[in-house]
Structure formats: C-alpha cells, structure tokens
C-alpha positions in Angstrom: 209.8 67.7 202.8 209.0 70.0 199.9 205.7 70.0 198.5 205.8 71.6 195.0 203.0 73.4 193.0 200.2 73.0 195.5 197.1 75.0 195.3 196.5 76.5 198.7 193.2 78.4 199.7 192.7 78.6 195.6 195.9 80.3 194.9 198.6 78.4 193.2 201.2 77.2 192.3 202.6 77.8 195.8 205.8 75.7 197.3 205.1 74.6 201.0 208.2 73.3 202.8 208.2 71.4 205.7 210.8 71.0 208.5 210.4 68.7 211.3 206.5 68.7 212.2 205.9 72.0 211.0 205.4 73.9 208.1 208.5 75.9 207.3 207.9 78.5 204.4 205.4 79.1 202.1 205.6 80.7 198.5 206.2 80.0 194.5 209.4 78.0 193.3 211.3 77.7 196.5 214.9 76.4 196.1 215.3 72.6 197.0 217.6 72.1 199.8 220.1 68.9 200.2 218.5 65.9 201.4 215.1 67.3 201.0 212.5 64.7 199.6 209.8 66.2 197.4 206.4 65.9 196.3 204.8 67.2 193.0 201.5 68.3 193.9 200.7 69.0 189.9 198.1 71.9 190.5 196.5 69.6 193.2 194.8 71.1 196.3 196.5 71.0 199.4 194.2 71.0 202.4 194.2 70.5 206.3 194.2 66.7 207.4 190.7 65.8 208.2 189.4 65.0 211.6 186.5 62.2 212.4 185.3 63.4 215.3 182.9 60.6 216.2 183.8 57.3 215.4 184.3 53.8 217.0 188.2 52.2 216.2 187.7 48.9 217.8 184.0 48.1 216.5 185.6 49.3 213.1 188.4 47.2 212.8 186.1 44.2 214.3 183.5 44.9 211.4 186.4 44.7 208.8 186.4 40.8 209.5 182.5 40.4 210.1 179.7 39.5 207.9 177.5 42.2 206.4 173.7 41.6 207.6 171.9 45.0 206.5 171.6 47.6 204.0 172.9 48.2 201.2 174.3 44.5 201.0 171.6 42.7 202.3 167.8 44.1 201.5 165.7 41.0 202.7 165.3 37.8 204.3 166.1 35.9 201.3 169.5 38.1 201.1 170.2 37.3 204.8 169.5 33.7 204.4 172.0 33.2 201.9 174.8 35.4 203.2 174.6 33.6 206.4 174.6 30.3 204.6 178.0 31.3 203.0 179.5 32.4 206.2 182.8 31.0 206.9 184.1 30.7 210.8 185.5 33.9 212.2 189.1 33.1 212.1 190.9 29.8 212.6 188.6 27.2 214.4 186.4 30.1 215.8 182.9 28.4 214.8 181.0 32.0 215.7 179.4 33.7 212.8 179.7 37.3 213.7 177.2 39.6 211.5 177.0 43.8 211.8 174.9 46.3 210.5 171.4 44.5 210.7 168.5 46.5 210.6 164.5 45.3 211.2 163.8 46.4 207.4 165.5 43.5 206.0 163.8 40.6 207.8 161.9 42.5 211.0 162.6 41.5 214.6 165.4 38.7 215.2 165.4 36.9 218.2 166.5 33.5 219.4 163.8 31.4 217.3 164.2 33.5 213.9 168.0 33.1 214.2 168.1 29.1 214.9 165.5 29.3 211.5 168.3 30.7 209.9 171.4 29.0 211.7 170.9 26.2 214.3 174.3 24.4 214.6 176.9 27.3 214.8 176.9 29.9 217.4 175.5 33.3 215.8 175.5 36.8 217.0 174.4 39.7 214.6 174.8 43.2 216.4 171.8 45.7 215.4 173.3 49.1 213.2 172.8 51.0 215.6 175.3 49.5 217.8 172.9 49.1 220.8 171.7 45.8 220.4 173.0 42.2 220.0 170.9 39.3 218.7 172.4 35.6 219.7 171.0 32.3 218.6 170.3 29.4 220.7 173.6 28.2 220.2 175.3 31.5 221.1 173.4 31.8 224.2 174.5 28.7 225.6 178.2 29.0 224.7 177.5 32.6 226.3 176.2 30.7 229.4 172.9 32.4 229.5 171.2 29.4 229.4 172.8 28.5 232.8 170.6 31.4 234.5 173.6 34.1 234.3 172.2 37.2 233.9 172.7 41.5 233.5 170.7 44.1 233.1 169.8 44.5 229.4 169.4 40.4 228.8 165.6 40.7 227.6 163.7 37.6 229.0 160.4 36.4 227.9 157.6 35.9 230.5 158.9 32.6 231.4 162.1 33.9 232.3 164.0 32.4 229.2 166.7 34.8 227.2 165.2 35.8 224.0 168.3 36.4 222.3 168.4 40.0 222.2 171.2 42.1 224.6 170.9 45.3 224.6 174.2 47.6 225.8 176.0 45.0 226.7 179.1 45.0 224.6 181.7 44.6 227.3 179.9 41.9 229.1 179.5 40.1 226.0 183.5 40.4 225.1 183.7 39.1 228.5 181.1 36.0 228.4 182.6 35.1 225.6 186.3 35.0 226.0 187.0 37.4 223.9 190.7 37.9 222.5 192.8 41.1 222.8 191.2 43.8 220.7 192.1 43.9 217.1 194.7 45.1 215.7 194.5 48.6 214.6 197.0 49.2 211.5 194.7 48.2 208.8 192.0 50.2 209.8 194.7 53.4 210.4 195.9 52.5 206.6 192.1 52.9 205.5 191.4 56.0 207.2 194.5 57.7 206.5 193.7 57.1 202.7 190.5 58.9 203.1 193.1 62.2 204.3 192.0 61.3 207.6 195.1 62.4 210.2 192.9 62.6 213.3 190.3 60.6 215.3 188.2 60.9 218.3 187.1 57.3 220.1 183.7 58.2 221.1 183.1 54.7 222.6 181.5 55.2 226.0 182.8 52.4 227.8 186.3 52.9 227.0 188.3 52.4 230.4 192.0 51.9 231.6 192.6 48.7 229.5 191.0 50.2 226.4 193.2 53.0 226.8 196.1 50.8 227.4 195.4 49.3 224.0 195.3 52.6 222.2 198.6 53.8 223.6 200.1 50.2 222.2 198.7 51.0 218.7 199.5 54.6 218.7 203.3 54.7 220.2 204.7 52.5 217.6 202.8 53.9 214.7 200.6 51.2 213.8 197.8 53.7 214.5 199.1 57.0 212.2 196.5 59.4 213.1 196.4 61.4 216.2 194.1 59.8 218.8 191.9 61.7 221.3 189.8 58.9 223.2 186.5 59.6 225.0 185.1 56.9 227.6 183.8 56.6 231.1 184.0 59.0 233.6 186.7 57.3 235.5 188.9 56.8 232.3 192.6 57.6 233.6 194.7 60.7 232.3 196.8 58.5 229.6 201.0 59.0 229.4 202.4 62.2 228.1 202.6 62.5 224.4 200.3 59.1 223.6 196.7 59.9 222.9 194.9 62.4 224.4 191.9 62.1 226.6 188.5 63.6 225.7 185.2 64.3 227.0 183.2 61.7 229.8 180.6 60.4 227.3 177.0 59.4 228.3 174.4 57.5 226.6 170.9 58.9 227.1 167.9 56.4 226.0 164.3 57.4 225.7 163.4 54.0 227.8 165.5 54.6 230.6 166.2 58.3 230.5 168.0 59.2 234.3 166.3 61.5 237.1 167.1 65.2 235.9 169.1 65.8 239.1 171.3 62.6 238.8 172.3 63.9 235.0 173.0 67.6 236.2 175.2 65.9 239.5 177.1 63.8 236.9 177.8 66.6 234.6 178.9 68.8 237.6 181.2 65.8 238.7 182.8 65.7 235.3 183.4 69.1 235.3 185.0 69.1 238.5 187.2 66.6 237.7 188.8 68.9 234.4 186.4 66.6 232.1 184.0 68.1 229.4 181.2 65.9 228.9 179.6 64.4 225.8 175.8 63.3 225.7 174.5 61.0 222.9 171.3 62.1 222.0 169.1 60.4 219.2 165.7 61.5 219.8 164.4 64.7 220.6 163.1 63.6 224.5 166.9 62.7 224.8 168.2 66.4 223.2 165.7 68.1 225.6 166.8 66.6 228.6 170.8 66.7 227.4 170.2 70.8 227.1 168.5 71.2 230.1 170.8 69.1 232.4 173.7 71.3 230.6 172.2 74.6 231.2 171.4 73.6 235.1 175.0 72.0 235.7 176.6 75.0 234.2 177.8 73.9 230.3 181.3 74.6 230.0 183.6 74.6 226.4 184.2 71.5 225.6 181.2 70.1 226.1 179.4 68.3 223.2 176.4 66.7 222.3 176.6 63.5 220.0 174.3 63.1 216.7 171.4 65.3 217.8 169.5 63.0 215.3 166.4 65.2 215.7 166.6 68.7 216.4 163.5 70.8 215.8 164.0 74.4 216.4 162.8 75.1 219.9 165.8 72.8 220.9 168.4 74.5 218.9 167.4 77.7 220.5 168.3 76.1 223.7 171.8 74.8 222.7 172.1 78.1 220.9 172.5 79.6 224.2 175.1 77.0 225.4 178.8 77.4 225.2 178.6 73.2 223.7 179.2 72.1 220.0 177.2 69.5 218.0 179.0 66.6 216.5 176.8 65.1 213.8 176.7 62.4 211.2 175.2 63.8 207.6 176.1 60.6 206.2 173.2 58.9 208.0 171.2 60.8 205.5 172.8 59.2 202.9 172.9 55.9 204.3 169.4 55.4 206.5 167.4 58.5 204.5 165.0 56.3 202.8 164.1 53.7 205.6 163.6 57.3 207.6 161.2 58.7 205.0 159.1 55.5 206.1 159.6 55.1 209.8 160.2 58.6 211.6 157.4 60.5 212.1 156.7 63.3 209.3 156.9 66.0 212.0 160.5 65.3 212.5 161.9 64.1 209.2 163.0 68.0 208.4 164.9 68.3 211.4 167.0 64.9 210.7 170.8 65.2 211.0 170.6 69.1 210.5 173.4 71.0 209.3 172.3 74.5 207.7 170.1 74.8 210.9 172.9 74.8 213.3 175.5 77.0 211.4 172.7 79.7 211.0 171.9 79.7 214.7 175.6 79.9 215.7 175.8 76.4 217.2 179.5 75.2 216.5 178.9 71.9 214.2 181.5 69.1 213.8 181.1 66.1 211.7 181.9 62.5 212.9 181.1 59.2 210.7 180.2 57.2 213.6 181.9 54.1 211.9 181.3 51.5 212.0 177.8 52.1 212.4 178.2 54.7 209.5 180.3 54.6 206.7 184.1 55.5 207.6 184.4 57.9 204.5 184.2 61.4 205.2 183.9 62.6 201.9 180.2 60.7 201.7 179.5 62.3 205.0 180.4 65.6 203.1 178.6 65.0 200.1 175.7 64.1 202.0 175.8 67.6 203.8 176.1 69.3 200.4 173.2 67.4 198.8 171.2 65.6 201.2 170.2 62.6 199.1 169.6 59.1 200.1 171.1 56.2 198.6 167.9 55.9 196.2 168.1 59.7 195.5 165.2 61.4 197.6 166.4 64.6 199.4 165.8 64.7 203.3 165.8 68.5 204.6 166.8 70.3 201.5 167.1 73.2 203.7 169.6 72.1 205.7 172.3 71.7 202.9 175.6 73.4 203.6 178.1 74.4 200.9 181.1 72.2 199.8 183.6 74.4 201.5 181.3 74.4 205.0 180.8 70.7 204.8 184.6 70.1 204.5 184.7 72.5 207.3 183.1 70.1 209.5 186.2 67.4 209.3 188.9 70.1 209.6 188.3 71.7 212.6 190.8 70.5 216.0 189.6 67.6 218.3 189.6 70.0 221.2 187.1 72.2 218.7 184.8 70.4 216.6 183.1 73.4 215.1 185.7 76.0 215.9 187.8 77.6 213.4 189.0 75.0 210.5 192.6 74.9 210.7 194.6 76.3 208.1 197.8 75.8 205.8 200.1 78.6 206.8 203.7 79.1 208.2 203.7 77.7 211.8 200.8 75.0 211.4 201.4 71.4 212.2 202.0 70.0 208.8 198.7 67.2 209.5 197.8 67.6 205.7 195.9 66.6 202.9 197.0 66.4 199.3 194.5 66.4 196.4 194.9 65.4 192.6 193.1 68.0 191.4 192.5 71.6 192.4 189.8 72.4 194.7 187.2 74.0 191.9 186.8 70.5 190.6 187.1 68.2 193.7 184.4 70.1 195.4 181.8 69.3 192.9 182.2 65.7 193.9 183.8 65.6 197.3 185.1 62.2 196.7 187.6 60.4 198.7 189.1 59.2 195.2 190.7 62.6 195.1 193.4 62.0 197.9 196.7 61.9 196.4 198.7 61.9 199.8 198.0 62.3 203.4 201.0 63.5 205.8 200.4 64.0 209.9 203.7 66.0 211.1 205.0 66.3 207.6 205.1 62.2 207.6 203.6 60.7 204.7 201.1 58.2 205.8 199.3 57.3 202.9 200.2 58.2 199.3 198.5 56.8 195.8 201.2 55.4 193.3 199.6 56.0 190.5 197.9 59.6 190.5 
C-alpha cells in the first residue's frame, strides 16, 4: 500500500509505502509500484494507531444492547421511570431489562423496593456506573434464585436476612445464576473502536480466566476483533496460544471497605512476579493508592507493574510512585463525564488531585491513558480533550494545573501495550504499520481533538476502518 501526500511529524507532503505489516519507505513523491493500492491523505496527519490501555470489551459490547440509566441521558427519577417504561426485552423472548450507567444523583440509592416501584412485573437489573454493583428488583432476585436461600459474598441482606437487591462485585456469579449465553460478539465493538483510530486494546477485567481468554482468541483469530489485544486477568490466567492475544498483568482490585492485609498483598505481588507476571492494582481512593504503593515497594516493584485509575493522587503519594518503576494508567475522560458530580461529592481537599495528568508527568511517573469503557465513553479523543481543557460537561474546570498539551494528551494513547506512559510510537521506516490517518493537518486537528477527524485506520498495513467521504 502507498499512502500519498501525508503529513508526518508536522512535515509534508510525505509518501509512506507499506510492505507486509511494516513501513518500508518514506519520502516525497514515491513512484507507485504495480499492484499497489493507494490512499491519498490530501495533507492529513498520519499518526500512530491509538491504544486504549484500560477498557472492558465484553461489558462494552453488552452495554451497546443495554438501557442507559444514568447521566447524561438520564438525569433524574422522572427520566429513569420514563426510560424503563419504554424498555423492550433485551433480545428475542428474554424478559429482562438490563440497565447500565446508574448513579445516585439520578434517584438516590436503589434497592429492590425502589426498583419494584419502577418495574414490578419484569425482571430488572441495573448496573452502577462504577461497575462494582448490580441492583435487582424482586422478580430479578427470584429468577436468580436469591429468594431461595442461594447466597454469595457480596449479596447485601437486611436485618431479617432478606436480600436487598444490591450485589457487589458479583458479575461472573450473576451471569452463571442467570444462565448467561456466550459472551457478546465483538465485531461491532471492534469496528466502532477502529473508527476512532484505535488499533490496540488492553482488556483490564480482573476476573478474566481461561474461558474468557478462549473467547477473546475466538474473536481475534478470524479478524472479528481487528485490534491487537492484551488481556489482563486473574493470577491463574493461562498463557494464550502463540500469535493470538498477549497476556497482560495480573489484576487486583483494592476496596476501602475490605482492604487486604498488607503482608497478604505483598505476598500476592511477589507470587505474580515469580510467575513472570507484572501486576496491575485498581486504586480509586487515597487509602487504596497508599496501600498499593507501599506494597509494591515492599514486594519489589518491577517494570510492567501498573496502577489503574489513581483517581485521587495527592503529592505525597505521587512522590511514593515516583520512586518505583511503575506506570499509572488514568482516565481523564472522567473529568468531563463525572466532574460535575465530583465537584459536589468529593472532599474539597481532594478535588485538585482528581485524575491527575500534569502532576504525574512532571514527577516523572509514566502515564498512559484508557477510557474504562463502558464505564467511560470509549472515544479516546474525548479523553484527550479532557486532559487538555479539564472541563466537565457543564463547563466547570477541575484541576486546571493538571492540563496537558494536545501532543502530550495524544501520547497517552500512542505508547505500546507493554509500556503505557513510555516513549510514544513513531511513524518511521521499519515500524509496524498500525496507523491512524486524519483528514486534516495536526495543526488544525490539535485544536479540536475529535474522532470526527479520523479518516482511516490501518493495522499491520491493512485498512480496518475508512470513511467513505472525507
């Protein structure tokens, strides 16, 4: 393939020839070769393909077929009632209503009684936008067997022992109880992400195990999912077959309400390292981040270790991370999507440390970007824009001192899967041809940072998304 008249690193026009899966030549006015297909960039910027360093693929695919139950689509109790009243069955004869994205700002704390008042005759389950909680009505609890005495850690019960309808961190268990079908097809999700210029993904679901890995391999091998894929998961996640997907870090969730004993966490980290696995620790509070940093220091942090989210990172904890060979993968899109609620609910002393960017960069802590889709919007350009302007949906600026330049915001998503926050990949001879072509020069694209600029996406020199009209 020959990409003609592109802008590369601000210089153009440049022709870029791809042979096989790599860039073979770069210079002005390359002569076409026989049988070579061509794309005329018309002066648009050619960038490395984007890598989302933290998302949840099966949940994202399922969310596409689910009912939105939280901001911005659903803003209050009246909106929620209206949305549920208009819900059709999930598919076929399935009577369930499956909602996602709920937050208490809509209608307060939801339990079975509150949900029964909204929907009584059909089974209903709504996921909190954090992904940590499912809320079921009475019919949903009955169909899940929870009214028959079936129990599991994470099933909340009232003083009489009756389930309240609130299930914490029980995604896999709930799927089994409901006789879930195979995981959703990933082809539509892969195509959607490719249209954003995304050529690589890291699935950060902590419960990924052998069956999930098999489904990912099934999606990648025939090309239904066109992106390169790295899969995090449980410590016992097996090594995938050669050439299919890459096995990533062993993932561990930390929760303020049930933090592990320090020595146990240190031993878990050391065990993962001993098995040749880096670790990724989920931290959204101050206490979780302090525990993670201290445990990594005690266990002996290694390159490849990661902190996921680092949602609240005061200077003293950033200093702890600076002394360790660990990267932070953060989600600046949450400033935009959730910032108005954060401004009301987060302690004033912590607001300036929310989803920091510049603070990590200035401290020398490697910083990569993810969207946390579907719990965040899967468009990485929205995350980049939020990293630059730090604006919420309603225009409030949160942490103006954390703003990045557009170039540094882009770099959050152009580093390799193995090294989030490392050196951004470059367009150069010999590089793998994972590319994102914009329909305008970078000098114009940087002022907006929009996925609408993406004209074509290539992985291994093969077009995986292209706009028909530019």
